[in-house]
PyMOL Python script that loads the backbone (N, CA, C, O; Angstrom):
from pymol import cmd

cmd.read_pdbstr("""\
ATOM      1  N   MET A   1      26.504  -5.265  -2.298  1.00  0.00           N
ATOM      2  CA  MET A   1      26.974  -5.738  -1.019  1.00  0.00           C
ATOM      3  C   MET A   1      28.343  -5.126  -0.695  1.00  0.00           C
ATOM      4  O   MET A   1      28.599  -4.750   0.448  1.00  0.00           O
ATOM      5  N   ARG A   2      29.213  -5.028  -1.690  1.00  0.00           N
ATOM      6  CA  ARG A   2      30.526  -4.466  -1.422  1.00  0.00           C
ATOM      7  C   ARG A   2      30.423  -3.000  -1.036  1.00  0.00           C
ATOM      8  O   ARG A   2      31.103  -2.540  -0.120  1.00  0.00           O
ATOM      9  N   ARG A   3      29.567  -2.271  -1.741  1.00  0.00           N
ATOM     10  CA  ARG A   3      29.383  -0.840  -1.439  1.00  0.00           C
ATOM     11  C   ARG A   3      28.812  -0.662  -0.039  1.00  0.00           C
ATOM     12  O   ARG A   3      29.220   0.244   0.689  1.00  0.00           O
ATOM     13  N   THR A   4      27.880  -1.513   0.336  1.00  0.00           N
ATOM     14  CA  THR A   4      27.308  -1.444   1.678  1.00  0.00           C
ATOM     15  C   THR A   4      28.386  -1.678   2.720  1.00  0.00           C
ATOM     16  O   THR A   4      28.453  -0.964   3.720  1.00  0.00           O
ATOM     17  N   GLY A   5      29.220  -2.665   2.495  1.00  0.00           N
ATOM     18  CA  GLY A   5      30.306  -2.936   3.422  1.00  0.00           C
ATOM     19  C   GLY A   5      31.256  -1.759   3.549  1.00  0.00           C
ATOM     20  O   GLY A   5      31.706  -1.440   4.650  1.00  0.00           O
ATOM     21  N   ASP A   6      31.567  -1.104   2.423  1.00  0.00           N
ATOM     22  CA  ASP A   6      32.440   0.068   2.461  1.00  0.00           C
ATOM     23  C   ASP A   6      31.831   1.189   3.284  1.00  0.00           C
ATOM     24  O   ASP A   6      32.509   1.823   4.093  1.00  0.00           O
ATOM     25  N   LEU A   7      30.544   1.427   3.069  1.00  0.00           N
ATOM     26  CA  LEU A   7      29.876   2.507   3.806  1.00  0.00           C
ATOM     27  C   LEU A   7      29.807   2.208   5.298  1.00  0.00           C
ATOM     28  O   LEU A   7      30.025   3.095   6.123  1.00  0.00           O
ATOM     29  N   VAL A   8      29.505   0.969   5.642  1.00  0.00           N
ATOM     30  CA  VAL A   8      29.421   0.601   7.056  1.00  0.00           C
ATOM     31  C   VAL A   8      30.796   0.728   7.705  1.00  0.00           C
ATOM     32  O   VAL A   8      30.906   1.221   8.827  1.00  0.00           O
ATOM     33  N   ARG A   9      31.831   0.293   7.019  1.00  0.00           N
ATOM     34  CA  ARG A   9      33.177   0.359   7.578  1.00  0.00           C
ATOM     35  C   ARG A   9      33.626   1.810   7.771  1.00  0.00           C
ATOM     36  O   ARG A   9      34.245   2.137   8.784  1.00  0.00           O
ATOM     37  N   ARG A  10      33.316   2.679   6.802  1.00  0.00           N
ATOM     38  CA  ARG A  10      33.741   4.076   6.899  1.00  0.00           C
ATOM     39  C   ARG A  10      32.953   4.858   7.947  1.00  0.00           C
ATOM     40  O   ARG A  10      33.522   5.682   8.662  1.00  0.00           O
ATOM     41  N   ALA A  11      31.644   4.603   8.043  1.00  0.00           N
ATOM     42  CA  ALA A  11      30.790   5.423   8.900  1.00  0.00           C
ATOM     43  C   ALA A  11      30.460   4.759  10.225  1.00  0.00           C
ATOM     44  O   ALA A  11      29.852   5.391  11.089  1.00  0.00           O
ATOM     45  N   GLY A  12      30.836   3.525  10.405  1.00  0.00           N
ATOM     46  CA  GLY A  12      30.463   2.799  11.613  1.00  0.00           C
ATOM     47  C   GLY A  12      30.968   3.449  12.882  1.00  0.00           C
ATOM     48  O   GLY A  12      32.174   3.631  13.049  1.00  0.00           O
ATOM     49  N   GLY A  13      30.055   3.804  13.786  1.00  0.00           N
ATOM     50  CA  GLY A  13      30.409   4.339  15.081  1.00  0.00           C
ATOM     51  C   GLY A  13      30.845   5.796  15.101  1.00  0.00           C
ATOM     52  O   GLY A  13      31.302   6.272  16.141  1.00  0.00           O
ATOM     53  N   HIS A  14      30.725   6.511  14.014  1.00  0.00           N
ATOM     54  CA  HIS A  14      31.175   7.900  13.966  1.00  0.00           C
ATOM     55  C   HIS A  14      30.044   8.906  14.082  1.00  0.00           C
ATOM     56  O   HIS A  14      30.308  10.106  14.162  1.00  0.00           O
ATOM     57  N   GLY A  15      28.820   8.469  14.095  1.00  0.00           N
ATOM     58  CA  GLY A  15      27.703   9.409  14.158  1.00  0.00           C
ATOM     59  C   GLY A  15      27.431  10.043  12.802  1.00  0.00           C
ATOM     60  O   GLY A  15      27.858   9.537  11.765  1.00  0.00           O
ATOM     61  N   GLU A  16      26.719  11.149  12.831  1.00  0.00           N
ATOM     62  CA  GLU A  16      26.330  11.846  11.608  1.00  0.00           C
ATOM     63  C   GLU A  16      27.530  12.549  10.980  1.00  0.00           C
ATOM     64  O   GLU A  16      28.453  12.971  11.676  1.00  0.00           O
ATOM     65  N   ASN A  17      27.503  12.666   9.671  1.00  0.00           N
ATOM     66  CA  ASN A  17      28.533  13.382   8.932  1.00  0.00           C
ATOM     67  C   ASN A  17      28.528  14.849   9.399  1.00  0.00           C
ATOM     68  O   ASN A  17      27.460  15.460   9.452  1.00  0.00           O
ATOM     69  N   PRO A  18      29.680  15.423   9.735  1.00  0.00           N
ATOM     70  CA  PRO A  18      29.714  16.806  10.234  1.00  0.00           C
ATOM     71  C   PRO A  18      29.119  17.823   9.266  1.00  0.00           C
ATOM     72  O   PRO A  18      28.543  18.822   9.697  1.00  0.00           O
ATOM     73  N   ARG A  19      29.251  17.580   7.965  1.00  0.00           N
ATOM     74  CA  ARG A  19      28.658  18.514   6.995  1.00  0.00           C
ATOM     75  C   ARG A  19      27.148  18.557   7.127  1.00  0.00           C
ATOM     76  O   ARG A  19      26.542  19.621   7.006  1.00  0.00           O
ATOM     77  N   TYR A  20      26.530  17.393   7.376  1.00  0.00           N
ATOM     78  CA  TYR A  20      25.085  17.352   7.497  1.00  0.00           C
ATOM     79  C   TYR A  20      24.620  17.877   8.846  1.00  0.00           C
ATOM     80  O   TYR A  20      23.493  18.356   8.964  1.00  0.00           O
ATOM     81  N   GLU A  21      25.454  17.797   9.849  1.00  0.00           N
ATOM     82  CA  GLU A  21      25.096  18.356  11.152  1.00  0.00           C
ATOM     83  C   GLU A  21      25.137  19.873  11.092  1.00  0.00           C
ATOM     84  O   GLU A  21      24.318  20.535  11.730  1.00  0.00           O
ATOM     85  N   ALA A  22      26.075  20.437  10.338  1.00  0.00           N
ATOM     86  CA  ALA A  22      26.209  21.889  10.261  1.00  0.00           C
ATOM     87  C   ALA A  22      25.163  22.520   9.353  1.00  0.00           C
ATOM     88  O   ALA A  22      24.895  23.717   9.463  1.00  0.00           O
ATOM     89  N   LEU A  23      24.573  21.742   8.467  1.00  0.00           N
ATOM     90  CA  LEU A  23      23.615  22.276   7.504  1.00  0.00           C
ATOM     91  C   LEU A  23      22.455  22.998   8.181  1.00  0.00           C
ATOM     92  O   LEU A  23      22.220  24.166   7.871  1.00  0.00           O
ATOM     93  N   PRO A  24      21.720  22.363   9.089  1.00  0.00           N
ATOM     94  CA  PRO A  24      20.586  23.071   9.696  1.00  0.00           C
ATOM     95  C   PRO A  24      20.950  23.761  11.011  1.00  0.00           C
ATOM     96  O   PRO A  24      20.067  23.975  11.841  1.00  0.00           O
ATOM     97  N   ALA A  25      22.203  24.113  11.227  1.00  0.00           N
ATOM     98  CA  ALA A  25      22.611  24.731  12.486  1.00  0.00           C
ATOM     99  C   ALA A  25      21.959  26.102  12.688  1.00  0.00           C
ATOM    100  O   ALA A  25      21.711  26.505  13.824  1.00  0.00           O
ATOM    101  N   HIS A  26      21.686  26.805  11.617  1.00  0.00           N
ATOM    102  CA  HIS A  26      21.095  28.137  11.709  1.00  0.00           C
ATOM    103  C   HIS A  26      19.572  28.113  11.834  1.00  0.00           C
ATOM    104  O   HIS A  26      18.951  29.168  11.961  1.00  0.00           O
ATOM    105  N   VAL A  27      18.976  26.951  11.802  1.00  0.00           N
ATOM    106  CA  VAL A  27      17.524  26.817  11.790  1.00  0.00           C
ATOM    107  C   VAL A  27      16.944  27.087  13.177  1.00  0.00           C
ATOM    108  O   VAL A  27      17.413  26.553  14.182  1.00  0.00           O
ATOM    109  N   ARG A  28      15.920  27.922  13.202  1.00  0.00           N
ATOM    110  CA  ARG A  28      15.165  28.126  14.432  1.00  0.00           C
ATOM    111  C   ARG A  28      13.947  27.220  14.364  1.00  0.00           C
ATOM    112  O   ARG A  28      13.246  27.196  13.353  1.00  0.00           O
ATOM    113  N   GLY A  29      13.698  26.497  15.400  1.00  0.00           N
ATOM    114  CA  GLY A  29      12.553  25.599  15.411  1.00  0.00           C
ATOM    115  C   GLY A  29      12.976  24.173  15.111  1.00  0.00           C
ATOM    116  O   GLY A  29      14.095  23.756  15.410  1.00  0.00           O
ATOM    117  N   SER A  30      12.067  23.448  14.520  1.00  0.00           N
ATOM    118  CA  SER A  30      12.257  22.015  14.301  1.00  0.00           C
ATOM    119  C   SER A  30      13.178  21.729  13.115  1.00  0.00           C
ATOM    120  O   SER A  30      12.957  22.220  12.008  1.00  0.00           O
ATOM    121  N   ARG A  31      14.202  20.936  13.365  1.00  0.00           N
ATOM    122  CA  ARG A  31      15.079  20.500  12.268  1.00  0.00           C
ATOM    123  C   ARG A  31      14.333  19.572  11.326  1.00  0.00           C
ATOM    124  O   ARG A  31      14.611  19.544  10.127  1.00  0.00           O
ATOM    125  N   ASN A  32      13.384  18.809  11.862  1.00  0.00           N
ATOM    126  CA  ASN A  32      12.619  17.887  11.017  1.00  0.00           C
ATOM    127  C   ASN A  32      11.750  18.645  10.026  1.00  0.00           C
ATOM    128  O   ASN A  32      11.659  18.250   8.863  1.00  0.00           O
ATOM    129  N   LEU A  33      11.111  19.725  10.459  1.00  0.00           N
ATOM    130  CA  LEU A  33      10.304  20.518   9.529  1.00  0.00           C
ATOM    131  C   LEU A  33      11.180  21.197   8.482  1.00  0.00           C
ATOM    132  O   LEU A  33      10.789  21.323   7.322  1.00  0.00           O
ATOM    133  N   TYR A  34      12.357  21.631   8.896  1.00  0.00           N
ATOM    134  CA  TYR A  34      13.299  22.226   7.950  1.00  0.00           C
ATOM    135  C   TYR A  34      13.700  21.198   6.885  1.00  0.00           C
ATOM    136  O   TYR A  34      13.717  21.502   5.692  1.00  0.00           O
ATOM    137  N   ALA A  35      14.021  19.979   7.332  1.00  0.00           N
ATOM    138  CA  ALA A  35      14.399  18.923   6.388  1.00  0.00           C
ATOM    139  C   ALA A  35      13.234  18.583   5.462  1.00  0.00           C
ATOM    140  O   ALA A  35      13.428  18.357   4.268  1.00  0.00           O
ATOM    141  N   LEU A  36      12.032  18.548   6.013  1.00  0.00           N
ATOM    142  CA  LEU A  36      10.852  18.267   5.184  1.00  0.00           C
ATOM    143  C   LEU A  36      10.713  19.314   4.095  1.00  0.00           C
ATOM    144  O   LEU A  36      10.515  18.987   2.925  1.00  0.00           O
ATOM    145  N   ARG A  37      10.818  20.571   4.487  1.00  0.00           N
ATOM    146  CA  ARG A  37      10.612  21.658   3.542  1.00  0.00           C
ATOM    147  C   ARG A  37      11.754  21.773   2.531  1.00  0.00           C
ATOM    148  O   ARG A  37      11.504  21.940   1.337  1.00  0.00           O
ATOM    149  N   MET A  38      12.987  21.687   2.987  1.00  0.00           N
ATOM    150  CA  MET A  38      14.126  21.968   2.118  1.00  0.00           C
ATOM    151  C   MET A  38      14.646  20.757   1.341  1.00  0.00           C
ATOM    152  O   MET A  38      15.312  20.921   0.320  1.00  0.00           O
ATOM    153  N   VAL A  39      14.353  19.563   1.807  1.00  0.00           N
ATOM    154  CA  VAL A  39      14.889  18.369   1.152  1.00  0.00           C
ATOM    155  C   VAL A  39      13.775  17.565   0.510  1.00  0.00           C
ATOM    156  O   VAL A  39      13.761  17.388  -0.708  1.00  0.00           O
ATOM    157  N   TYR A  40      12.843  17.078   1.310  1.00  0.00           N
ATOM    158  CA  TYR A  40      11.865  16.119   0.821  1.00  0.00           C
ATOM    159  C   TYR A  40      10.839  16.741  -0.119  1.00  0.00           C
ATOM    160  O   TYR A  40      10.495  16.133  -1.133  1.00  0.00           O
ATOM    161  N   LEU A  41      10.347  17.921   0.188  1.00  0.00           N
ATOM    162  CA  LEU A  41       9.392  18.553  -0.719  1.00  0.00           C
ATOM    163  C   LEU A  41      10.061  18.947  -2.032  1.00  0.00           C
ATOM    164  O   LEU A  41       9.447  18.854  -3.095  1.00  0.00           O
ATOM    165  N   LEU A  42      11.312  19.383  -1.963  1.00  0.00           N
ATOM    166  CA  LEU A  42      12.053  19.703  -3.181  1.00  0.00           C
ATOM    167  C   LEU A  42      12.259  18.457  -4.041  1.00  0.00           C
ATOM    168  O   LEU A  42      12.068  18.503  -5.257  1.00  0.00           O
ATOM    169  N   GLN A  43      12.647  17.349  -3.419  1.00  0.00           N
ATOM    170  CA  GLN A  43      12.828  16.105  -4.169  1.00  0.00           C
ATOM    171  C   GLN A  43      11.517  15.647  -4.791  1.00  0.00           C
ATOM    172  O   GLN A  43      11.493  15.196  -5.936  1.00  0.00           O
ATOM    173  N   GLY A  44      10.432  15.761  -4.044  1.00  0.00           N
ATOM    174  CA  GLY A  44       9.126  15.369  -4.575  1.00  0.00           C
ATOM    175  C   GLY A  44       8.734  16.211  -5.777  1.00  0.00           C
ATOM    176  O   GLY A  44       8.232  15.685  -6.770  1.00  0.00           O
ATOM    177  N   ALA A  45       8.962  17.519  -5.692  1.00  0.00           N
ATOM    178  CA  ALA A  45       8.647  18.402  -6.816  1.00  0.00           C
ATOM    179  C   ALA A  45       9.501  18.068  -8.032  1.00  0.00           C
ATOM    180  O   ALA A  45       9.009  18.093  -9.160  1.00  0.00           O
ATOM    181  N   LEU A  46      10.773  17.758  -7.815  1.00  0.00           N
ATOM    182  CA  LEU A  46      11.646  17.420  -8.943  1.00  0.00           C
ATOM    183  C   LEU A  46      11.252  16.096  -9.587  1.00  0.00           C
ATOM    184  O   LEU A  46      11.290  15.971 -10.811  1.00  0.00           O
ATOM    185  N   VAL A  47      10.875  15.109  -8.783  1.00  0.00           N
ATOM    186  CA  VAL A  47      10.422  13.831  -9.337  1.00  0.00           C
ATOM    187  C   VAL A  47       9.175  14.052 -10.184  1.00  0.00           C
ATOM    188  O   VAL A  47       9.050  13.487 -11.270  1.00  0.00           O
ATOM    189  N   TRP A  48       8.263  14.868  -9.691  1.00  0.00           N
ATOM    190  CA  TRP A  48       7.040  15.160 -10.449  1.00  0.00           C
ATOM    191  C   TRP A  48       7.381  15.860 -11.766  1.00  0.00           C
ATOM    192  O   TRP A  48       6.832  15.518 -12.814  1.00  0.00           O
ATOM    193  N   LEU A  49       8.289  16.843 -11.710  1.00  0.00           N
ATOM    194  CA  LEU A  49       8.658  17.585 -12.907  1.00  0.00           C
ATOM    195  C   LEU A  49       9.336  16.684 -13.943  1.00  0.00           C
ATOM    196  O   LEU A  49       9.036  16.768 -15.134  1.00  0.00           O
ATOM    197  N   VAL A  50      10.236  15.836 -13.493  1.00  0.00           N
ATOM    198  CA  VAL A  50      10.944  14.947 -14.415  1.00  0.00           C
ATOM    199  C   VAL A  50       9.996  13.926 -15.026  1.00  0.00           C
ATOM    200  O   VAL A  50      10.196  13.502 -16.165  1.00  0.00           O
ATOM    201  N   SER A  51       8.967  13.526 -14.289  1.00  0.00           N
ATOM    202  CA  SER A  51       8.050  12.508 -14.796  1.00  0.00           C
ATOM    203  C   SER A  51       6.924  13.078 -15.660  1.00  0.00           C
ATOM    204  O   SER A  51       6.107  12.315 -16.176  1.00  0.00           O
ATOM    205  N   LEU A  52       6.864  14.389 -15.826  1.00  0.00           N
ATOM    206  CA  LEU A  52       5.782  14.978 -16.618  1.00  0.00           C
ATOM    207  C   LEU A  52       5.681  14.426 -18.048  1.00  0.00           C
ATOM    208  O   LEU A  52       4.565  14.167 -18.497  1.00  0.00           O
ATOM    209  N   PRO A  53       6.779  14.232 -18.786  1.00  0.00           N
ATOM    210  CA  PRO A  53       6.631  13.672 -20.135  1.00  0.00           C
ATOM    211  C   PRO A  53       5.971  12.290 -20.135  1.00  0.00           C
ATOM    212  O   PRO A  53       5.170  11.988 -21.019  1.00  0.00           O
ATOM    213  N   VAL A  54       6.298  11.462 -19.160  1.00  0.00           N
ATOM    214  CA  VAL A  54       5.691  10.133 -19.081  1.00  0.00           C
ATOM    215  C   VAL A  54       4.215  10.263 -18.740  1.00  0.00           C
ATOM    216  O   VAL A  54       3.379   9.550 -19.294  1.00  0.00           O
ATOM    217  N   GLN A  55       3.899  11.165 -17.835  1.00  0.00           N
ATOM    218  CA  GLN A  55       2.499  11.371 -17.478  1.00  0.00           C
ATOM    219  C   GLN A  55       1.700  11.877 -18.666  1.00  0.00           C
ATOM    220  O   GLN A  55       0.568  11.444 -18.880  1.00  0.00           O
ATOM    221  N   ALA A  56       2.273  12.788 -19.440  1.00  0.00           N
ATOM    222  CA  ALA A  56       1.579  13.316 -20.615  1.00  0.00           C
ATOM    223  C   ALA A  56       1.421  12.236 -21.686  1.00  0.00           C
ATOM    224  O   ALA A  56       0.402  12.186 -22.375  1.00  0.00           O
ATOM    225  N   ALA A  57       2.417  11.383 -21.822  1.00  0.00           N
ATOM    226  CA  ALA A  57       2.368  10.350 -22.865  1.00  0.00           C
ATOM    227  C   ALA A  57       1.266   9.337 -22.616  1.00  0.00           C
ATOM    228  O   ALA A  57       0.750   8.754 -23.569  1.00  0.00           O
ATOM    229  N   GLN A  58       0.896   9.114 -21.387  1.00  0.00           N
ATOM    230  CA  GLN A  58      -0.144   8.118 -21.134  1.00  0.00           C
ATOM    231  C   GLN A  58      -1.519   8.606 -21.569  1.00  0.00           C
ATOM    232  O   GLN A  58      -2.452   7.809 -21.669  1.00  0.00           O
ATOM    233  N   TYR A  59      -1.658   9.904 -21.829  1.00  0.00           N
ATOM    234  CA  TYR A  59      -2.946  10.444 -22.251  1.00  0.00           C
ATOM    235  C   TYR A  59      -3.005  10.749 -23.736  1.00  0.00           C
ATOM    236  O   TYR A  59      -3.977  11.349 -24.193  1.00  0.00           O
ATOM    237  N   THR A  60      -1.992  10.355 -24.509  1.00  0.00           N
ATOM    238  CA  THR A  60      -2.046  10.588 -25.945  1.00  0.00           C
ATOM    239  C   THR A  60      -3.105   9.669 -26.551  1.00  0.00           C
ATOM    240  O   THR A  60      -3.264   8.532 -26.107  1.00  0.00           O
ATOM    241  N   PRO A  61      -3.825  10.151 -27.554  1.00  0.00           N
ATOM    242  CA  PRO A  61      -4.920   9.350 -28.113  1.00  0.00           C
ATOM    243  C   PRO A  61      -4.475   8.118 -28.890  1.00  0.00           C
ATOM    244  O   PRO A  61      -5.243   7.166 -29.028  1.00  0.00           O
ATOM    245  N   ARG A  62      -3.265   8.123 -29.391  1.00  0.00           N
ATOM    246  CA  ARG A  62      -2.773   6.962 -30.130  1.00  0.00           C
ATOM    247  C   ARG A  62      -1.379   6.620 -29.653  1.00  0.00           C
ATOM    248  O   ARG A  62      -0.700   7.422 -29.011  1.00  0.00           O
ATOM    249  N   GLN A  63      -0.973   5.415 -29.981  1.00  0.00           N
ATOM    250  CA  GLN A  63       0.367   4.997 -29.601  1.00  0.00           C
ATOM    251  C   GLN A  63       1.351   5.556 -30.621  1.00  0.00           C
ATOM    252  O   GLN A  63       1.232   5.296 -31.818  1.00  0.00           O
ATOM    253  N   VAL A  64       2.298   6.307 -30.151  1.00  0.00           N
ATOM    254  CA  VAL A  64       3.229   6.995 -31.040  1.00  0.00           C
ATOM    255  C   VAL A  64       4.183   6.014 -31.702  1.00  0.00           C
ATOM    256  O   VAL A  64       4.391   6.073 -32.913  1.00  0.00           O
ATOM    257  N   SER A  65       4.754   5.129 -30.930  1.00  0.00           N
ATOM    258  CA  SER A  65       5.720   4.191 -31.471  1.00  0.00           C
ATOM    259  C   SER A  65       5.642   2.892 -30.677  1.00  0.00           C
ATOM    260  O   SER A  65       5.548   2.905 -29.450  1.00  0.00           O
ATOM    261  N   THR A  66       5.679   1.799 -31.376  1.00  0.00           N
ATOM    262  CA  THR A  66       5.654   0.506 -30.708  1.00  0.00           C
ATOM    263  C   THR A  66       7.059  -0.071 -30.713  1.00  0.00           C
ATOM    264  O   THR A  66       7.882   0.319 -31.542  1.00  0.00           O
ATOM    265  N   PRO A  67       7.345  -0.977 -29.817  1.00  0.00           N
ATOM    266  CA  PRO A  67       8.682  -1.596 -29.831  1.00  0.00           C
ATOM    267  C   PRO A  67       8.999  -2.278 -31.155  1.00  0.00           C
ATOM    268  O   PRO A  67      10.148  -2.281 -31.597  1.00  0.00           O
ATOM    269  N   GLU A  68       7.979  -2.855 -31.788  1.00  0.00           N
ATOM    270  CA  GLU A  68       8.210  -3.524 -33.069  1.00  0.00           C
ATOM    271  C   GLU A  68       8.636  -2.523 -34.134  1.00  0.00           C
ATOM    272  O   GLU A  68       9.522  -2.815 -34.937  1.00  0.00           O
ATOM    273  N   ARG A  69       8.018  -1.355 -34.149  1.00  0.00           N
ATOM    274  CA  ARG A  69       8.398  -0.340 -35.141  1.00  0.00           C
ATOM    275  C   ARG A  69       9.816   0.147 -34.892  1.00  0.00           C
ATOM    276  O   ARG A  69      10.607   0.297 -35.822  1.00  0.00           O
ATOM    277  N   ARG A  70      10.130   0.396 -33.610  1.00  0.00           N
ATOM    278  CA  ARG A  70      11.478   0.859 -33.302  1.00  0.00           C
ATOM    279  C   ARG A  70      12.508  -0.198 -33.678  1.00  0.00           C
ATOM    280  O   ARG A  70      13.560   0.131 -34.224  1.00  0.00           O
ATOM    281  N   ALA A  71      12.218  -1.460 -33.392  1.00  0.00           N
ATOM    282  CA  ALA A  71      13.150  -2.534 -33.751  1.00  0.00           C
ATOM    283  C   ALA A  71      13.243  -2.663 -35.271  1.00  0.00           C
ATOM    284  O   ALA A  71      14.317  -2.938 -35.806  1.00  0.00           O
ATOM    285  N   GLY A  72      12.144  -2.469 -35.953  1.00  0.00           N
ATOM    286  CA  GLY A  72      12.137  -2.551 -37.410  1.00  0.00           C
ATOM    287  C   GLY A  72      13.003  -1.489 -38.051  1.00  0.00           C
ATOM    288  O   GLY A  72      13.539  -1.700 -39.139  1.00  0.00           O
ATOM    289  N   ARG A  73      13.147  -0.348 -37.390  1.00  0.00           N
ATOM    290  CA  ARG A  73      14.002   0.717 -37.914  1.00  0.00           C
ATOM    291  C   ARG A  73      15.446   0.578 -37.453  1.00  0.00           C
ATOM    292  O   ARG A  73      16.374   0.836 -38.220  1.00  0.00           O
ATOM    293  N   SER A  74      15.634   0.175 -36.210  1.00  0.00           N
ATOM    294  CA  SER A  74      16.988   0.223 -35.666  1.00  0.00           C
ATOM    295  C   SER A  74      17.814  -1.029 -35.963  1.00  0.00           C
ATOM    296  O   SER A  74      19.031  -0.927 -36.118  1.00  0.00           O
ATOM    297  N   VAL A  75      17.199  -2.189 -36.045  1.00  0.00           N
ATOM    298  CA  VAL A  75      17.971  -3.413 -36.284  1.00  0.00           C
ATOM    299  C   VAL A  75      18.646  -3.389 -37.649  1.00  0.00           C
ATOM    300  O   VAL A  75      19.825  -3.732 -37.730  1.00  0.00           O
ATOM    301  N   PRO A  76      17.965  -3.004 -38.728  1.00  0.00           N
ATOM    302  CA  PRO A  76      18.687  -2.931 -40.009  1.00  0.00           C
ATOM    303  C   PRO A  76      19.831  -1.914 -39.998  1.00  0.00           C
ATOM    304  O   PRO A  76      20.878  -2.151 -40.601  1.00  0.00           O
ATOM    305  N   ARG A  77      19.632  -0.779 -39.312  1.00  0.00           N
ATOM    306  CA  ARG A  77      20.715   0.206 -39.213  1.00  0.00           C
ATOM    307  C   ARG A  77      21.911  -0.376 -38.463  1.00  0.00           C
ATOM    308  O   ARG A  77      23.062  -0.201 -38.863  1.00  0.00           O
ATOM    309  N   TRP A  78      21.612  -1.071 -37.367  1.00  0.00           N
ATOM    310  CA  TRP A  78      22.675  -1.682 -36.585  1.00  0.00           C
ATOM    311  C   TRP A  78      23.411  -2.733 -37.411  1.00  0.00           C
ATOM    312  O   TRP A  78      24.641  -2.782 -37.400  1.00  0.00           O
ATOM    313  N   ALA A  79      22.658  -3.579 -38.130  1.00  0.00           N
ATOM    314  CA  ALA A  79      23.268  -4.631 -38.939  1.00  0.00           C
ATOM    315  C   ALA A  79      24.138  -4.028 -40.036  1.00  0.00           C
ATOM    316  O   ALA A  79      25.205  -4.560 -40.342  1.00  0.00           O
ATOM    317  N   ALA A  80      23.693  -2.931 -40.626  1.00  0.00           N
ATOM    318  CA  ALA A  80      24.488  -2.293 -41.675  1.00  0.00           C
ATOM    319  C   ALA A  80      25.749  -1.663 -41.102  1.00  0.00           C
ATOM    320  O   ALA A  80      26.781  -1.611 -41.772  1.00  0.00           O
ATOM    321  N   SER A  81      25.671  -1.191 -39.878  1.00  0.00           N
ATOM    322  CA  SER A  81      26.842  -0.525 -39.293  1.00  0.00           C
ATOM    323  C   SER A  81      27.926  -1.516 -38.887  1.00  0.00           C
ATOM    324  O   SER A  81      29.085  -1.128 -38.741  1.00  0.00           O
ATOM    325  N   ILE A  82      27.576  -2.780 -38.703  1.00  0.00           N
ATOM    326  CA  ILE A  82      28.567  -3.779 -38.319  1.00  0.00           C
ATOM    327  C   ILE A  82      29.612  -3.959 -39.418  1.00  0.00           C
ATOM    328  O   ILE A  82      30.797  -4.135 -39.132  1.00  0.00           O
ATOM    329  N   HIS A  83      29.169  -3.915 -40.679  1.00  0.00           N
ATOM    330  CA  HIS A  83      30.044  -4.229 -41.791  1.00  0.00           C
ATOM    331  C   HIS A  83      30.770  -3.002 -42.343  1.00  0.00           C
ATOM    332  O   HIS A  83      31.514  -3.118 -43.316  1.00  0.00           O
ATOM    333  N   GLN A  84      30.568  -1.840 -41.744  1.00  0.00           N
ATOM    334  CA  GLN A  84      31.285  -0.662 -42.207  1.00  0.00           C
ATOM    335  C   GLN A  84      32.624  -0.564 -41.497  1.00  0.00           C
ATOM    336  O   GLN A  84      32.710  -0.822 -40.296  1.00  0.00           O
ATOM    337  N   PRO A  85      33.658  -0.196 -42.220  1.00  0.00           N
ATOM    338  CA  PRO A  85      34.972  -0.041 -41.566  1.00  0.00           C
ATOM    339  C   PRO A  85      34.948   1.170 -40.633  1.00  0.00           C
ATOM    340  O   PRO A  85      34.213   2.134 -40.849  1.00  0.00           O
ATOM    341  N   ALA A  86      35.751   1.091 -39.622  1.00  0.00           N
ATOM    342  CA  ALA A  86      35.860   2.195 -38.666  1.00  0.00           C
ATOM    343  C   ALA A  86      36.530   3.385 -39.340  1.00  0.00           C
ATOM    344  O   ALA A  86      37.408   3.194 -40.182  1.00  0.00           O
ATOM    345  N   PRO A  87      36.140   4.599 -38.993  1.00  0.00           N
ATOM    346  CA  PRO A  87      36.792   5.767 -39.596  1.00  0.00           C
ATOM    347  C   PRO A  87      38.245   5.861 -39.148  1.00  0.00           C
ATOM    348  O   PRO A  87      38.586   5.447 -38.040  1.00  0.00           O
ATOM    349  N   PRO A  88      39.103   6.408 -40.011  1.00  0.00           N
ATOM    350  CA  PRO A  88      40.549   6.485 -39.672  1.00  0.00           C
ATOM    351  C   PRO A  88      40.815   7.467 -38.558  1.00  0.00           C
ATOM    352  O   PRO A  88      41.965   7.648 -38.157  1.00  0.00           O
TER     353      PRO A  88
END
""", "prot")
cmd.dss("prot")
cmd.show_as("cartoon", "prot")
cmd.util.cbc("prot")
cmd.orient("prot")
């Protein structure tokens, strides 16, 4: 809520940011098609690329690691690290 208030106060009544208005100034034709091609399709491709490991993991034949196994390994390590003195 505070961030929203800051943005509204800074941008209220000023129109579009001049940097964003100048961005497609050289575009011939539709600015909307330019934005679709240069912004939205690029973002969609990046989201797909970043999500590829998750997509691949859902097709693995077995479960690689369960939360219980991870907790079984990490909780004892964490508990042991509590009682170690900090390095000088």
